[in-house]
C-alpha positions in Angstrom: 4.3 0.7 6.2 5.2 0.9 2.5 7.8 3.6 3.1 9.6 2.5 6.2 12.1 -0.3 7.1 9.3 -2.7 7.9 7.8 -2.3 4.4 11.2 -2.8 2.8 11.8 -5.9 4.9 8.3 -7.3 4.0 8.9 -6.7 0.3 12.3 -8.3 0.3 11.1 -11.3 2.4 8.1 -11.9 0.2 10.3 -11.9 -3.0 12.8 -14.2 -1.4 10.1 -16.6 -0.2 8.6 -16.7 -3.7 12.1 -17.4 -5.2 12.6 -20.2 -2.7 9.2 -21.8 -3.4 9.4 -21.4 -7.1 5.8 -20.2 -7.4 3.7 -17.1 -7.1 2.4 -16.8 -3.5 -1.0 -15.6 -2.6 -0.7 -12.3 -0.8 -3.5 -10.9 1.3 -3.3 -7.5 2.9 -5.7 -5.9 5.4 -5.5 -2.4 6.6 -7.8 0.3 8.0 -5.3 3.2 7.5 -3.2 2.7 4.4 -4.1 5.0 1.5 -4.3 5.2 -1.5 -5.4 1.6 -1.6 -4.4 1.0 -5.2 -0.8 1.9 -4.4 -0.7 -0.3 -1.4 -2.1 -3.2 -3.5 0.6 -2.6 -6.1 3.2 -2.6 -3.3 1.9 -5.8 -1.8 1.7 -7.7 -5.1 5.1 -6.5 -6.2 4.0 -4.9 -9.4 3.7 -1.2 -10.4 0.0 -1.6 -11.3 -2.4 -4.3 -10.0 -2.6 -7.3 -12.3 -5.8 -8.8 -13.6 -5.7 -11.4 -10.8 -5.4 -8.7 -8.1 -8.6 -8.2 -6.2 -9.1 -5.0 -4.2 -12.0 -4.8 -1.9 -12.6 -1.4 -0.3 -15.6 -1.9 2.0 -15.3 1.6 3.4 -16.9 2.4 6.6 -18.8 5.4 7.9 -19.9 5.3 11.5 -23.3 6.6 12.4 -23.1 9.4 14.9 -25.2 9.6 18.0 -25.0 13.2 19.0 -27.1 14.9 21.5 -27.0 18.2 23.4 -28.0 18.3 27.0 -28.7 21.7 28.4 -29.4 22.2 32.1 -32.8 23.8 32.9 -31.1 26.2 35.3 -27.7 28.0 35.0 -26.8 26.9 38.5 -27.8 23.3 38.2 -25.3 20.6 37.5 
C-alpha cells in the first residue's frame, strides 16, 4: 500500500487532516502482510524514522501444522 496510489492518497489525506485540526493525530495501522514493519510504521507516522512515541507491536504468528500421511493398506484400495 505504501507504494501505490492508495498509499499516496492516505499519506496526503492524513497530513491535510492534521493541518486542519491543528494537532498531531493518533495513527494506528494493522496489517498482516506489510513488510518491513519499521518502514511501514515510518510511512504511517509521516517520519523517516519512528519517533520515541511510536509503538510497534509485532506479535508474529506461526501456525502449528497438523500433517499426517494416510497410506492405503492395499494398492487397489481407495
